[in-house]
C-alpha positions as CSV (number, residue, x, y, z in Angstrom):
1,M,-81.2,-160.1,154.0
2,C,-83.0,-158.6,156.3
3,K,-82.1,-155.1,158.1
4,D,-81.9,-156.1,161.4
5,A,-79.1,-159.0,159.5
6,V,-77.5,-156.3,157.2
7,K,-76.9,-153.6,160.4
8,I,-75.6,-156.6,162.7
9,I,-73.4,-157.6,160.2
10,F,-72.3,-153.9,159.9
11,K,-71.5,-153.0,163.6
12,S,-69.6,-156.7,163.6
13,V,-67.5,-155.7,160.8
14,A,-67.0,-152.2,159.9
15,V,-67.6,-150.4,163.2
16,A,-65.0,-153.3,165.0
17,K,-62.6,-152.5,162.7
18,I,-62.6,-148.4,163.5
19,L,-62.9,-149.3,166.9
20,Y,-59.3,-151.7,166.4
21,V,-56.8,-150.3,168.7
22,S,-58.4,-147.5,169.3
23,P,-57.3,-146.3,172.4
24,A,-54.2,-146.4,171.0
25,W,-53.8,-144.1,167.3
26,W,-57.5,-141.8,168.9
27,G,-55.2,-139.2,170.3
28,F,-53.1,-138.8,166.9
29,A,-56.5,-138.6,164.6
30,T,-56.7,-135.4,163.3
31,I,-60.0,-133.5,163.1
32,S,-60.4,-134.7,159.9
33,D,-59.6,-138.1,160.4
34,K,-62.3,-137.8,162.9
35,Q,-65.0,-136.0,160.4
36,R,-64.3,-138.7,158.0
37,L,-64.9,-141.2,160.2
38,E,-68.4,-139.3,161.2
39,S,-69.1,-138.7,157.8
40,F,-68.6,-142.3,157.0
41,I,-71.0,-143.2,159.8
42,R,-73.6,-140.7,158.7
43,R,-73.4,-142.3,155.0
44,A,-74.3,-145.8,156.5
45,L,-76.8,-144.5,158.7
46,R,-78.6,-143.4,155.1
47,L,-78.1,-146.3,153.4
48,G,-80.0,-148.4,156.2
49,F,-76.7,-150.3,157.4
50,Y,-76.4,-148.6,160.7
51,A,-79.1,-148.5,163.4
52,S,-81.1,-144.3,163.9
53,G,-80.3,-143.0,166.8
54,G,-76.8,-145.3,167.0
55,P,-73.7,-143.4,169.0
56,A,-71.7,-141.5,167.4
57,V,-67.9,-142.5,166.6
58,A,-66.8,-140.4,169.7
59,D,-69.2,-141.6,171.9
60,L,-68.2,-145.4,171.0
61,V,-64.4,-144.2,171.3
62,A,-65.2,-142.9,174.8
63,N,-66.5,-146.0,176.2
64,L,-64.1,-148.4,175.0
65,D,-61.3,-146.2,176.6
66,D,-63.2,-145.6,179.6
67,T,-63.7,-149.4,180.0
68,L,-60.1,-150.4,179.2
69,F,-58.9,-147.7,181.8
70,A,-60.9,-148.7,184.1
71,S,-60.0,-152.1,183.6
72,V,-56.6,-151.2,183.9
73,L,-56.7,-149.2,186.9
74,A,-59.0,-152.6,188.6
75,N,-56.5,-155.5,187.4
76,D,-53.1,-155.8,188.8
77,S,-51.7,-158.1,186.4
78,H,-53.2,-156.6,183.2
79,V,-50.5,-156.3,180.6
80,L,-51.1,-152.4,180.6
81,H,-50.9,-152.0,184.3
82,N,-46.9,-151.3,184.7
83,L,-47.2,-148.6,182.6
84,L,-49.4,-146.6,185.2
85,P,-47.9,-143.8,187.8
86,G,-47.5,-144.9,190.9
87,R,-50.3,-144.4,193.6
88,N,-50.6,-140.8,195.3
89,D,-50.9,-141.3,198.8
90,C,-52.3,-138.2,199.7
91,S,-54.2,-137.3,203.4
92,Y,-56.3,-134.5,202.7
93,S,-59.8,-134.5,202.2
94,L,-60.4,-133.7,198.8
95,R,-62.7,-134.1,196.2
96,P,-62.6,-137.4,194.8
97,R,-60.9,-138.6,191.5
98,R,-61.6,-141.1,189.2
99,H,-58.2,-142.6,189.9
100,D,-55.5,-142.7,193.1
101,R,-52.8,-141.8,190.4
102,V,-49.7,-139.7,190.5
103,L,-50.4,-137.0,187.7
104,P,-47.6,-136.6,184.9
105,I,-46.1,-132.8,185.3
106,R,-46.9,-132.6,181.4
107,C,-50.3,-133.7,179.8
108,D,-49.3,-135.5,176.3
109,N,-53.4,-135.9,175.1
110,R,-51.9,-138.1,172.4
111,N,-50.8,-140.7,175.5
112,F,-54.3,-142.6,176.3
113,F,-53.0,-142.8,180.2
114,D,-52.5,-138.8,179.9
115,R,-55.7,-138.9,178.3
116,H,-57.3,-140.6,181.1
117,L,-55.9,-139.1,184.1
118,F,-56.6,-136.2,183.4
119,K,-60.3,-136.7,182.3
120,D,-62.8,-134.3,184.1
121,M,-59.8,-132.8,185.8
122,Y,-61.2,-129.0,186.6
């Protein structure tokens, strides 16, 4: 097989298995789990299965999470939409946020919605 075909197959099989339901398990993965995934990608890069300069696993998961969160916010009939907290009706002229939702009292970084509700909060 040509190298481009091998890279396409690796991305569509191996990387897809890594990213499968990653919003659910990424918060529960330990640092050593994430390092093992990164070493798997580095090994695939070394063997010529993964494109050089391709994104790291953390970047792939972050992009996938952002896409899912944006689609849940935008679509009222999304199956996960009812898990979001209520809208925040604030009349103050504050800096724009990524969302218009009420922030929960406690933040659990393992929870997908908590991770994204508190993302970029500084």
